[in-house]
C-alpha positions as CSV (number, residue, x, y, z in Angstrom):
1,M,13.6,-44.0,-68.9
2,F,14.1,-40.9,-66.8
3,P,15.1,-37.5,-69.5
4,S,16.0,-35.2,-66.6
5,P,15.7,-37.2,-63.2
6,G,15.5,-34.4,-60.8
7,G,14.5,-31.6,-62.6
8,S,11.1,-33.4,-63.6
9,D,8.7,-36.2,-63.0
10,E,8.3,-36.8,-66.7
11,F,9.0,-41.1,-67.1
12,L,9.1,-42.7,-70.6
13,R,8.8,-45.9,-71.6
14,L,10.6,-47.4,-74.5
15,F,9.4,-49.8,-77.0
16,L,11.5,-52.0,-79.8
17,F,9.0,-52.4,-83.0
18,Q,11.5,-54.8,-86.0
19,T,9.3,-55.9,-89.3
20,K,10.9,-56.1,-92.9
21,C,9.2,-53.1,-95.2
22,E,9.7,-52.9,-99.2
23,R,11.9,-50.7,-100.9
24,E,9.3,-49.2,-102.1
25,K,6.9,-48.2,-100.1
26,L,10.0,-46.7,-98.4
27,E,10.5,-44.4,-100.7
28,A,6.7,-43.8,-100.3
29,M,6.5,-42.4,-97.3
30,K,10.0,-40.3,-97.7
31,E,8.9,-35.8,-97.2
32,K,5.8,-37.2,-96.6
33,V,4.1,-35.1,-94.4
34,C,1.9,-35.3,-91.4
35,G,0.5,-33.8,-88.1
36,L,-2.2,-32.3,-86.5
37,V,-2.5,-29.6,-89.4
38,D,-5.6,-27.7,-87.9
39,H,-2.8,-28.0,-84.3
40,G,-0.4,-26.0,-86.2
41,E,1.6,-28.6,-86.4
42,V,4.4,-29.7,-89.7
43,I,6.1,-32.8,-89.9
44,T,7.9,-34.3,-92.9
45,L,9.0,-38.0,-92.3
46,T,12.5,-38.3,-93.5
47,I,13.5,-42.2,-94.0
48,I,17.6,-43.1,-93.1
49,P,19.5,-45.3,-92.3
50,F,19.4,-47.3,-89.4
51,A,22.9,-47.0,-88.9
52,D,23.0,-43.0,-90.2
53,L,20.6,-42.2,-87.1
54,W,22.5,-41.3,-84.1
55,K,24.8,-38.5,-86.9
56,E,21.3,-37.5,-87.9
57,A,19.0,-36.7,-85.6
58,P,18.9,-34.7,-82.8
59,D,16.0,-35.5,-80.5
60,A,17.4,-37.3,-77.3
61,K,14.9,-39.9,-77.0
62,A,16.3,-40.9,-80.5
63,L,19.3,-41.2,-78.5
64,S,18.8,-43.2,-75.8
65,A,17.1,-45.1,-77.4
66,L,19.6,-45.9,-80.1
67,A,22.1,-47.1,-77.5
68,L,19.9,-48.6,-75.2
69,Y,19.5,-50.6,-78.2
70,N,23.6,-51.3,-78.7
71,N,23.9,-51.8,-75.4
72,L,21.2,-54.9,-75.3
73,K,22.4,-56.0,-78.5
74,A,26.2,-56.2,-77.9
75,A,25.7,-58.4,-74.6
76,G,22.6,-60.8,-76.2
77,K,20.2,-59.9,-75.2
78,L,18.2,-58.9,-78.0
């Protein structure tokens, strides 16, 4: 995927990984702080239902991946 064709040569590969995860494990990850703290990164993990991703994520890469996923699923390729 080219996020800004003509504007840069940036290219992203999108991968799909699916796994089952127990609710207790998801609950334990909620609000976990991660990132490279010594580089000033403070990333707080938020767990949301997959169906709500399009409403919650302002990230263009996530929304592009979601659109690709939905279209591949609708086409019967997943």
